[in-house]
C-alpha positions in Angstrom: 0.0 -0.1 -0.1 2.5 2.6 1.1 1.9 6.2 2.7 1.8 9.6 0.8 2.9 12.7 2.8 1.8 16.2 1.8 3.4 19.4 3.2 4.5 18.9 7.4 3.1 15.4 7.2 5.1 12.3 8.8 4.2 8.7 8.9 5.7 5.3 8.7 5.1 2.6 6.4 7.2 -0.9 5.9 7.2 -0.6 2.2 7.0 2.6 0.2 6.8 6.6 1.2 5.6 8.6 -1.4 5.9 12.4 -1.7 3.1 14.4 -4.1 4.0 17.9 -4.9 7.6 18.4 -3.9 8.1 22.0 -5.0 10.9 23.5 -2.9 10.2 20.8 -0.2 12.7 17.8 0.8 11.5 14.4 0.9 13.2 12.9 3.8 13.2 9.2 4.5 14.9 7.4 7.8 15.1 3.9 7.1 15.5 1.3 10.0 15.6 -2.3 10.2 11.6 -2.7 10.6 10.9 -0.2 7.6 10.7 3.7 6.5 9.9 7.0 8.5 9.1 9.9 6.2 8.8 13.7 6.5 7.7 16.0 3.9 9.9 18.6 5.2 8.4 22.5 4.4 11.1 24.9 4.5 15.0 24.7 4.7 16.8 23.5 7.9 13.6 22.8 9.2 13.3 22.8 13.1 10.6 20.4 12.8 13.1 17.5 12.4 13.6 17.3 16.4 9.7 16.3 16.3 10.0 13.8 13.4 12.9 12.2 15.4 10.7 12.2 18.6 8.0 10.6 16.5 10.3 7.9 15.0 12.1 6.8 18.1 9.1 6.6 19.8 7.3 4.6 17.4 6.5 0.7 17.9 8.6 0.1 14.6 11.6 2.2 15.0 14.3 0.0 15.4 18.2 0.4 14.1 18.3 3.2 11.6 20.3 2.2 8.6 20.0 4.9 5.7 18.8 8.5 5.8 17.5 10.0 2.6 16.9 13.5 1.7 15.8 14.3 -1.9 14.7 17.6 -3.5 14.6 19.9 -6.3 18.2 21.5 -5.5 17.5 24.5 -8.0 14.2 25.5 -6.1 15.5 24.7 -2.5 19.2 25.9 -2.8 19.9 29.7 -3.9 23.0 30.4 -5.5 26.5 28.9 -4.4 27.5 25.4 -4.6 24.4 23.5 -4.6 25.9 20.1 -3.2 27.4 21.8 -0.4 24.1 23.2 0.7 22.5 19.9 0.2 25.3 18.2 2.6 24.9 20.7 5.2 21.3 20.5 5.3 21.5 16.4 5.9 23.9 17.0 8.4 21.5 19.4 10.5 18.8 16.6 9.8 20.8 13.7 11.1 21.6 15.9 14.0 18.4 16.2 14.8 17.6 12.6 14.3 20.9 11.7 16.6 21.9 9.7 13.3 25.2 8.5 11.8 25.8 6.5 9.0 25.1 6.8 4.9 23.1 9.6 3.8 21.7 9.8 0.4 19.5 11.6 -2.0 18.7 12.5 -5.5 18.3 16.0 -7.1 15.3 16.3 -8.9 16.3 19.3 -10.7 18.9 17.3 -12.6 18.5 16.9 -16.1 18.5 13.3 -16.0 15.3 13.6 -14.1 13.0 14.8 -17.0 11.3 17.1 -14.4 11.5 20.7 -15.2 13.5 22.9 -13.5 12.0 26.4 -14.3 8.5 27.8 -13.4 6.0 25.9 -10.7 6.3 22.5 -11.8 6.8 20.0 -9.2 7.3 16.6 -8.8 6.4 13.3 -7.5 8.8 11.1 -5.6 9.0 7.9 -3.3 11.0 5.2 -2.0 10.2 2.0 -2.4 11.9 -0.6 0.2 12.4 -4.2 -1.2 10.6 -6.8 1.4 13.5 -9.4 0.6 16.7 -7.5 0.8 15.6 -4.2 2.3 17.2 -2.1 -0.5 15.8 1.1 -1.2 15.0 2.5 -4.6 13.9 5.9 -5.7 11.3 6.5 -8.1 10.1 9.8 -9.6 8.0 11.6 -11.9 6.8 15.5 -13.0 3.6 16.0 -11.0 1.7 16.3 -14.3 2.0 12.7 -15.1 0.8 11.3 -11.5 -2.6 10.9 -10.5 -3.3 11.2 -6.9 -6.4 10.5 -4.9 -7.4 11.6 -1.4 -10.0 10.5 0.9 -11.6 12.2 4.0 -11.7 10.4 7.5 -10.0 7.1 6.6 -7.8 5.4 9.1 -4.3 6.2 8.6 -0.7 6.2 9.9 -0.3 9.8 8.9 0.5 12.7 11.3 1.3 16.5 10.9 3.8 18.6 12.8 1.9 21.9 13.4 3.9 25.4 13.7 4.3 24.8 17.3 5.9 21.3 16.6 3.0 19.5 17.9 2.4 16.2 16.4 -1.5 16.0 15.3 -3.8 14.2 13.2 -3.7 15.4 9.4 -4.9 18.4 8.0 -8.9 18.0 8.1 -8.3 14.4 8.2 -7.9 14.3 4.4 -4.8 12.2 3.1 -3.6 11.2 0.3 -4.9 7.5 -0.5 -2.8 6.8 -3.7 -0.3 7.6 -6.4 -0.2 6.1 -9.7 1.1 7.4 -13.4 -1.5 8.9 -15.7 -3.0 6.8 -18.2 -0.9 6.9 -21.4 1.7 9.1 -19.5 5.4 8.1 -19.1 5.2 6.4 -15.7 7.8 6.8 -12.9 11.5 6.6 -13.7 14.1 4.9 -11.4 16.9 6.9 -10.2 20.1 6.6 -12.2 23.8 7.7 -11.8 23.1 11.0 -12.6 21.6 13.5 -9.9 22.2 10.6 -7.2 24.7 11.3 -3.8 25.9 9.4 -1.2 27.6 10.7 1.9 29.0 9.0 5.1 28.6 10.8 8.6 30.3 9.7 11.3 
């Protein structure tokens, strides 16, 4: 099934976390030996990361952290300068809030390899999918215009939202994204390749 997180929403799923409408936001996932914890981070160096960390560490399926992911459109999120270093610094900040050390990876959706437009108001859909047999995580993405999403009101869901005061609460208006799939006749989802994918290791 999977979960789909809008701005400031957090949640856990064993297999898949999707991020509809990534414009200047960051799609953060902490992988543990039990599954994937996701945070649709609105704003740079988001102080809500500490609240996300508390959510992860107090969750019944937390387990041992094994990998941290952070993917976004660098052209929209980081202004000027060396955008790779900007991403590294932000991921270090997030890792500190999560008390995480180890491998950190991510994909620059604005890289030409993605096929997602880097100008205008285009956003992207991105998901992290964990293989149930070997726990390997793949990253898939598409331009938002090529994706159909559906949402439902008042359904039982593991999704929560971090409010401005950092309180973790139920989703906005109890309305959540319930599914995401390629539009009929569309290009589908691309799997991340070498271009635009980066990994570092933190102590």
